[in-house]
BAKOL-935642 format. One line per field, with one value per residue (C-alpha): residue number from 1; x, z, y. Coordinates in pm, 1 decimal, always signed. Layout:
N
num <- (NUM	...);
east <- (X	...);
up <- (Z	...);
north <- (Y	...);
This chain:
106
num <- (1	2	3	4	5	6	7	8	9	10	11	12	13	14	15	16	17	18	19	20	21	22	23	24	25	26	27	28	29	30	31	32	33	34	35	36	37	38	39	40	41	42	43	44	45	46	47	48	49	50	51	52	53	54	55	56	57	58	59	60	61	62	63	64	65	66	67	68	69	70	71	72	73	74	75	76	77	78	79	80	81	82	83	84	85	86	87	88	89	90	91	92	93	94	95	96	97	98	99	100	101	102	103	104	105	106);
east <- (-1902.2	-2135.2	-2134.7	-2239.5	-2526.3	-2641.5	-2609.5	-2825.6	-3087.8	-3095.6	-3126.4	-3411.3	-3594.0	-3547.7	-3678.2	-3980.9	-4061.7	-4026.1	-4257.4	-4517.5	-4504.5	-4563.2	-4860.2	-4999.9	-4980.1	-5191.5	-5440.1	-5519.3	-5823.2	-5718.2	-5425.1	-5345.1	-5326.6	-5125.8	-4883.6	-4834.4	-4775.9	-4535.3	-4314.3	-4302.5	-4212.8	-3994.4	-3789.3	-3728.7	-3682.3	-3425.7	-3245.1	-3224.4	-3107.0	-2837.5	-2720.5	-2703.6	-2498.5	-2267.5	-2210.8	-2154.4	-1900.0	-1703.6	-1544.3	-1475.3	-1551.5	-1846.7	-1997.6	-1970.5	-2152.6	-2426.9	-2470.7	-2491.0	-2767.3	-2952.7	-2912.4	-3040.1	-3337.0	-3430.9	-3433.8	-3597.2	-3864.7	-4074.9	-4047.6	-4160.6	-4447.5	-4560.9	-4539.2	-4746.9	-5009.5	-5027.1	-5061.9	-5342.6	-5526.2	-5476.4	-5617.3	-5925.1	-5866.9	-6095.1	-6003.9	-6192.3	-6476.9	-6658.6	-6996.2	-7268.1	-7028.0	-7012.2	-6700.9	-6825.4	-6850.3	-6473.6);
up <- (-8402.9	-8679.9	-8539.3	-8200.1	-8360.4	-8546.7	-8223.9	-8037.4	-8313.3	-8300.2	-7922.0	-7937.6	-8206.3	-8011.2	-7695.0	-7884.7	-8018.5	-7670.5	-7528.8	-7801.2	-7739.9	-7368.2	-7439.8	-7679.5	-7417.1	-7184.7	-7446.9	-7662.6	-7570.8	-7600.8	-7570.6	-7941.2	-7989.6	-7669.2	-7775.4	-8104.6	-7921.9	-7681.2	-7939.1	-8262.8	-8136.5	-7859.5	-8107.0	-8323.8	-8026.1	-7857.2	-8187.0	-8249.9	-7894.3	-7908.4	-8252.5	-8121.0	-7821.9	-8047.9	-8268.2	-7965.5	-7821.7	-8145.6	-8274.1	-7956.4	-7811.3	-7627.1	-7957.2	-8089.5	-7782.0	-7829.7	-8192.3	-8085.3	-7842.4	-8129.8	-8345.1	-8073.3	-7989.7	-8357.0	-8389.2	-8057.0	-8014.2	-8325.9	-8257.8	-7898.1	-8009.4	-8258.4	-7996.1	-7749.2	-8013.5	-8119.3	-7755.4	-7703.5	-8008.0	-7888.5	-7546.4	-7713.3	-7635.3	-7872.2	-8009.7	-7894.6	-8115.9	-8115.4	-7949.7	-8193.2	-8418.0	-8439.8	-8466.1	-8801.4	-8955.4	-8974.5);
north <- (+3014.1	+2892.3	+2536.2	+2667.8	+2858.7	+2547.4	+2346.3	+2598.1	+2589.2	+2207.8	+2214.3	+2466.2	+2266.2	+1943.0	+2105.1	+2236.4	+1888.7	+1739.7	+2005.6	+1948.6	+1573.7	+1630.3	+1853.5	+1592.4	+1319.1	+1532.7	+1651.6	+1349.2	+1138.3	+773.2	+537.4	+521.0	+897.8	+936.2	+665.1	+846.9	+1175.7	+1009.6	+839.3	+1036.6	+1385.5	+1244.4	+1043.1	+1347.4	+1581.8	+1359.5	+1311.2	+1685.0	+1755.3	+1487.8	+1603.2	+1959.4	+1845.2	+1646.5	+1951.7	+2171.7	+1927.7	+1882.9	+1563.4	+1367.0	+1027.6	+1180.9	+1296.1	+942.7	+814.5	+1073.8	+969.7	+603.9	+699.1	+866.8	+556.7	+323.4	+545.2	+582.1	+202.7	+114.6	+382.0	+302.3	-70.4	-24.1	+197.7	-64.1	-338.7	-134.6	-58.9	-423.3	-532.0	-280.6	-417.0	-775.2	-684.5	-536.2	-169.3	+21.2	+365.1	+671.5	+791.6	+1123.9	+1149.6	+1051.5	+859.8	+481.8	+270.4	+136.2	+485.0	+522.3);
């Protein structure tokens, strides 16, 4: 009973983070901000959802597989985000600046 409640809370929190990440991808102005919004909340949101599903399922082989997915995503997502950001810098993609502000003022 209490584990199911905790699982539902984790699933709701994970879904909220995934929703906020999706909104951030649509709202942010440049590639770097969108990449941040696409990877950081999605990593946490997927982790919370998978942990909630593992708790809901109990101690089974499927729960172990879900936790392995969480482990792989937590290792791969930040590395992929860093690689994309580094590639964007190497290609010369400049960050967005506000109107009336220069790149040097930052």
